[in-house]
C-alpha angles and dihedrals in degrees: 000000000000090000090055091053098044099030132086096277092087092048106113091212091057090051092054092044089063086067095044095260111130131192092264093063090050090049090052091053090049090052090054091050090047090051089051093051097040113017092158090076092063100040099056120119133212138085093295099042123127091245090058090047090051091053091055089044092058090060091046093053093052093044090056089045091055091044090059095049114103110204095198092051092051092051092051092056097055096096098083091067098155091059092045092048093050093050095047093044090052092048100046106021112025095045096051094042092055090051092048090056089063097045097089092052094063119079103154110102095223093046088051088061090053089048090051089052089049091050090050087054090049092053095054128102124253123271122267113203101030093046091054092045094050093045088051092051092049091045096241130149100301099182090052090049091053092047095049095044090052096044091044091058092052093047091048092060088068104026101046096060090041092056091045092048090053095048107036106094102132120120090242089067103036089126092064102125113184094198091052090047093053092048088055090046091053092053100038103031118011098045093047091048093049091046090051092049090049091053094044095099092053102036103016092101089054091053091048093048094049097035094127092051092048089050090057089051090052092048093048091054091048091052089054091049092049091048094051093044094051092041090060091048095046093047091053090045092238092151095055091097094047106107128192088248091055090051092050092048090049090052092050091048093050091046090052090048091054092048093049093050093044095052095040090055089047090052093051091047089055091050091050091045094233121185115255091253092054092045091054091050092047096051095042097045096035096051099046131086130204118247090186095057093037093055096046093042090051089054088056101038097041102027113170091359118146091218096056092101092052091048090053094049097081090046093053092047092048092047092055093045095047092052093051096043098041092044089054093046093047092052092048091051091048091050091048092052091047092053091049093053097045109091115233114261118250124217 
């Protein structure tokens, strides 16, 4: 009894982890509340402001990402091209096309902003760490998961702003200049990634050894970006028109989007007669979106925009839902495999 009282069972974080909600999601929610209570802290200007720190942090995140990329390992995983093609097509083509189909149905100006945020989510690359973890739990093709998560992130640097440049036509975003965006991407994202890849042979082992510490650095920077983005939106009262009904409908829409993508990928895997391990990797990697890349890309694409917080809202909702749903599915698949490998007991 004493162990139950003093052990980890009473730890609130452990309770939430059972449902796929980790401490980082809770920290994100706290940042939004903090931005609501004290937006002034995230809207300040000057050389030592949080927004300036966030800009430097974006480059740091992508430098560490490049530092952890092993070129030889990526080249060795190219052979399973059908699986890779399906995952990348789902991530960068299927997702955006589904969102475009709904664009003409939305006429309310505020709902169009939520749609734009949902499209931004659809144009993003897949996650890295959580995809690999979930594929590992479900006993999928782990090397393929690592390869696709890494390649997806690199492709997203170019494709995400291209999709947004093609779609963004609302008056709220008339200042969206694709050439300016790409110049910022080159300085803040592409150069740091290339520098990290170049230094991988020398410092890659350091990045692998301290991967958990670097992950905390990434998450800290993301929390700062989320705080500054929502501070701008709260200060300009951009959330005043967001009703509880709108939030519920957005959640239902994102949940339906995940289900549609998940079952469409499953269907294609059946047509292509994929192995079970490849099917697991395809549905997990192809249906997930990266909060890390979404947050840092938003800070580049929509820098100093009052609608940045609204555009991040669908991504944060989807991120929380995908963790909970995929965690549940991964555990069920692992349990099913375990039952199928355990021989029946004889009496």
